[in-house]
N, C-alpha and C positions, 0 to 999 in steps of 0.2 A: 549165908546172911553176916551182913558186918556187923561189929560190935563198935555200936557208936559210941559208948563209953571209955573205949581203949583207942579212938582214935588219934593221932598225932599228924599233923600237917606235913607234908615233905617241905624241904626247903623251896624246891621248884614245882610248881603245880603241873603236871600232865593231865593230858585229856584221856580219859576211859570211855571210848565209845559205848559200852555198854551199861554204864552206871547213869541211870537215870530214869529207868521204868518205861512206862507206856511211851513216854516222848522222847526215848533215849535217841532213835533215829532222827528227829526234826530238830535237835538243839547240837550247835557245835559251836567253838570260839573263834571262829574265822567267819567273815563276810565274803561277799561275791557269788557268782552263780555256779551251781556245779554241774549244769548242763545246757545245752541249747534246747530252748523251748519257746517258739514266738505264743503270742497272747492273740486271742480271736478280738475282733472289733467289730461292734453292731452298728446299726446306723442312727442311735439316739445322740444328743449331746454330750451325756456322761456315761463313760464306761467304768465299771465298777467291778473289781476283782476281789472276791472276798469269800467269807464263811461265815456261817450265822452264829458265831461267839459271842459274848457279849459286846468286844469292840464293833464285829462287823454290825449286828443288830443296830448299833447307833445310826449308822449311814442310812440303811435302809429304811429305818423309822422316819427318819427326816426328811428323806427323798419321798416317802408316803404321803407326809405331814404336807409336803409343798405341793404335790400333786393334787391332794385333797382340799386343797386352798383355791386350786385353779391356774397354778404356775405350770401350763403345759410345756415350758421351755425346761422343766426340770426332769423331762423323762428319761429314763436311764436303761441299759442293759447290764444286768447283774450275772457276771460270769462266776461260777463256782471254781476256788481255789482248795483243793484237797491238802490241806497242810499235811496229814499223815503221811501223803505219799510224796512229800518234798516239791510239791510245785511251786511254792514260794521261792525254790532257788534256782527256778529257770531263768534263764537271760532275759525274756520279756518282763517278766514281773520285777527282777532286779533293777531292769532299765527305770522302771516306776517309782518301786521303792527299794533304794539301796540296804534298808535295814531287814528285807525278806520278811516282814511281817503283815498281815492282813489286817484291815483294808487298805486298798491303794486303789487310786481315782484319776481317770485321764479325760479332762474336760476336752472335747473335740471343738466346741464353740469358740473357742479363741484361735489364735495363728501367730505362732506355732501352739499346738495344743499345750494344757498346761496340766503338769502332773500334780498331786497332791496327797500325801502319805501321811498316816498317823490320824487316829480317828477324831482327836478334837481339831486337828487343823481341817480336816475335812469338813466336819461341822460348822466351823467358823465359815469357812470358804463359801459354803452354801448358802448359809444364813445371811451372809454379807451380799452374796451375789443375788438373791432374791428377796431380799429385805423383808425376811420373816423371821420370827423365833430368836431374834437377837433384839435387845433395846436399844433407844438412840441416845435417849437422856443420858448424860454423862454417869450420873452416880448408878443409875440401874444397869447401864452397860457394865458399869467396874463391878458390881455384885454378880451379875451373870460370869463375867470373866473368872471370878473369883473361885466361883463353884464349879465351874468348869475344870480351871485346872486343880484345884482340890481333887476333883475327881481324877482327873489324870494323873495325879501324884498318888493318890491311895490307891486304886484298883490293882498294882502291882501287889501290894500287902494281901489282898483278897486273892487275887487270881494265881498270881506267881508265888505267893508266899501260902496263905493259908490254903489255898487249893490244891495245890502241889503236894504238900507235905499231909496233909489230912486225905486226900482221896487220891493221888497218883503215886505216889511215892513209892518204891520196892517193897517198903516196910515201915510200920509206924515208928516214930520217933517222938518222944515225949517234949523235948525241948521244944525243937521248933514248932510242933503241934501248938503248944502252948503260949508261945512268942508270939503268933501270928493270932491266933483265935482271940487273944486278948486285945491286939491292935485292930481286928476286923470289929469287934464288942466296942471299942470306943469310938471306930468311924460310925458303926451306926448308932450310937448315943449322938454324937455330933448332928448326924442327920435328924434323928428324933427331936431332939431340942430343938433343932432349928424350924422344923415343921410343926411344933406345938403351936404356934401362932402365925401360921404362913400356911397359904393353900399350896402354893408351890414352893420351891427353893429360894427364889428370890422374889416371892410376894404373891401378887393376884394373878401373873401372866406366867402362862407355860412357855418355857423355851429352851434352847438347846444344852442347857446346863441340867433341866429335868432329864431331857432325853438321854445325855452322857449317864448320869447317874442312875437313873431307872435301870438301863441295860445291864448293869452291875448289880446294885445293891437291891432294885425292886424284881429281879431275878431270884436273888438268893432269897428274899422273905417270902413271896409267893410261889415260885417253883423249885422248891428244895434244891438249890444248887449246890453240886458236891456232896448231895446227900446230907446235907449239913445243918437242916432247920432246926431239929432237935437239940443237935448237940449246941448250936450257939444261941438257943432259945430266942429264936428270930420274931417268933409274937409277939413277944414281950415289949416291942418297939413299935407300938400302936398307930403313933403319928406315921412311922415309913410304912406302915401295911397299907393306911387309909391312904397315903399320896400314891403309894405303887398302883393299887386295886385301881382308884381312879384313871391312872395313866394307861395301864393295862386293858382297861375297857375300851379305849379310843380306837375307833376302826383302822385308822392308819396305822397304829402302834401293831395291832394284829396281824396287818397285813405284812408290814415290815419284819416281824417275827419270824414268818415264814421264809422269806426269803434266802437263798443258799442255805437251807435247811436241810440236814442230810441224817438227823436222829430224830428220835421218837415217833411218832403214829405216822405211819407213811402219807395217808391223807392229808397232813399238815406240812409237808416237805415240798418247798419248791427250788429245786437245785439250780434253775436259772430263771431268770426274769428278763422278757423283751417285751411284754406288753401288760398291761393292767389285767387283760384277760387270761394271763399266767397263772393270777391267784383267783381261783374260783370261791 
């Protein structure tokens, strides 16, 4: 075990493949494909390649919400990408997302097909395409975009920062845990204050900013993400808990949470989704 207090950075950083805990085999300092692997393609307009992480859940929730509105052209095939096995580094996936992160989507309804990567970009693309869950009025749209980009910029502190050092790192380190716990609690306070006089993040209407933020912070306060609910005292953020609970009770959200899921109770896992009947 390394002694964190005695670490001195080298003049030139070198990649230690074994340093990184559980995710050491999936993280690397270079981009590009590691192997040839074509992606499967289904019959629906939207081909989603993902995993039910918070970023993946954002997209499946929105797709299920669109279908619940009767937007039948939003039908999709959801293919499982096992990031623990490095499938995000296959040549087919890298062709859709050069950043090798889930989720990635291919829209086959356009000619040529349109690739979309980054969860926020996929949410906005689908919301604009189907004219749903994104405001039209300029001020309301600006508010929605502000909260959507707030989530995209803030979540790395929660997932890559706090979650990594508190839950996944090879051994506990006080300084990074304290640093990222402080920032996550500040973010929860930002949300809690905003939701003190608003039903949803932007006001009375549920939109893609709520979907994006729920997937991370709703999951944190309701489902003990990173086994950190007590440590972060998430129950004290009562407005966030109220907001997240209401969103999680939506049937489309419950369906979307199950798509590409490989953990938890087996009866709630839907590894791939190609039809509504796949989610019983």
